C-alpha positions in Angstrom: 25.6 -0.8 -11.4 27.2 -2.6 -8.8 25.9 -5.1 -6.0 25.2 -2.3 -3.3 23.2 -0.1 -5.9 21.4 -3.3 -7.0 20.8 -4.2 -3.2 19.4 -0.7 -2.2 17.1 -0.6 -5.5 15.1 -3.6 -4.2 14.7 -2.2 -1.0 11.6 -0.2 0.4 11.5 3.0 2.3 9.8 1.8 5.5 8.9 5.2 6.9 7.0 6.2 3.7 5.1 3.0 3.5 4.1 3.4 7.5 3.0 7.0 6.5 1.2 5.7 3.4 -0.6 2.9 5.7 -1.7 5.8 8.2 -3.3 7.8 5.3 -5.1 4.8 3.6 -6.3 3.7 7.0 -7.8 7.3 7.6 -9.3 7.7 4.2 -10.8 3.9 4.2 -12.6 4.9 7.7 -14.9 7.3 5.4 -15.4 4.8 2.8 -18.8 2.9 2.8 -19.0 -0.5 4.1 -20.3 -3.3 2.2 -18.3 -3.4 -0.9 -16.4 -6.6 -1.5 -13.4 -4.7 -3.1 -13.3 -2.0 -0.4 -13.3 -4.9 2.5 -10.5 -6.8 0.4 -8.4 -3.2 0.4 -9.1 -3.0 4.2 -7.9 -6.5 4.4 -4.4 -5.8 2.2 -3.8 -2.5 4.4 -4.0 -4.5 7.4 -1.7 -6.9 6.0 0.7 -4.6 5.2 0.4 -3.1 8.5 1.2 -6.0 10.2 4.2 -6.7 7.8 5.4 -3.0 9.1 4.5 -3.7 12.6 7.1 -6.5 12.8 10.1 -6.2 15.1 12.1 -6.1 11.8 10.1 -5.5 9.0 11.4 -7.6 6.2 11.7 -5.6 2.9 10.6 -8.3 0.8 7.5 -9.1 2.7 6.4 -5.3 2.7 7.1 -5.1 -1.2 4.7 -7.8 -1.7 2.2 -6.4 0.4 2.5 -3.2 -1.2 1.6 -5.1 -4.5 -1.3 -6.3 -2.9 -2.7 -3.0 -1.8 -1.8 -2.0 -5.5 -3.9 -4.6 -6.8 -6.9 -3.9 -4.5 -6.6 0.0 -5.3 -7.0 -0.9 -9.1 -10.2 -3.0 -8.5 -11.7 -0.6 -6.0 -10.6 2.7 -8.0 -14.5 3.5 -8.8 -15.6 3.0 -5.4 -12.9 5.0 -3.9 -13.4 8.1 -6.3 -17.2 8.0 -5.3 -16.4 8.2 -1.8 -13.8 10.9 -2.0 -10.6 8.9 -1.9 -8.3 9.3 -4.8 -7.0 5.7 -5.6 -4.5 7.3 -8.4 -2.7 9.2 -5.7 -2.0 6.1 -3.6 -1.1 4.1 -6.8 1.5 6.5 -7.8 3.1 6.8 -4.2 2.9 2.9 -4.2 4.5 2.8 -7.5 7.1 5.2 -6.7 8.0 3.0 -3.3 8.2 0.1 -5.4 10.6 1.7 -8.0 8.1 1.7 -10.8 
């Protein structure tokens, strides 16, 4: 693996992340309020959206926010499933974006 391959391996597909954020926001609107885990997930999604909305999104910042969303999704999986949001789909998509 050369230096260029290593550099591109750490990069995040900003457009794919933006589509994910849009889908998460849409689905989170349907989740009942009041759960601390869901509120934390909403905050993580907002932070990820803010990282994407920067004039020049920094890949490492987006990657860090994706990890935050992933952690919050893992914490809220039961609640999200109950509210018809399939957390595992988002977890697998985030994992692919992070190269996991």
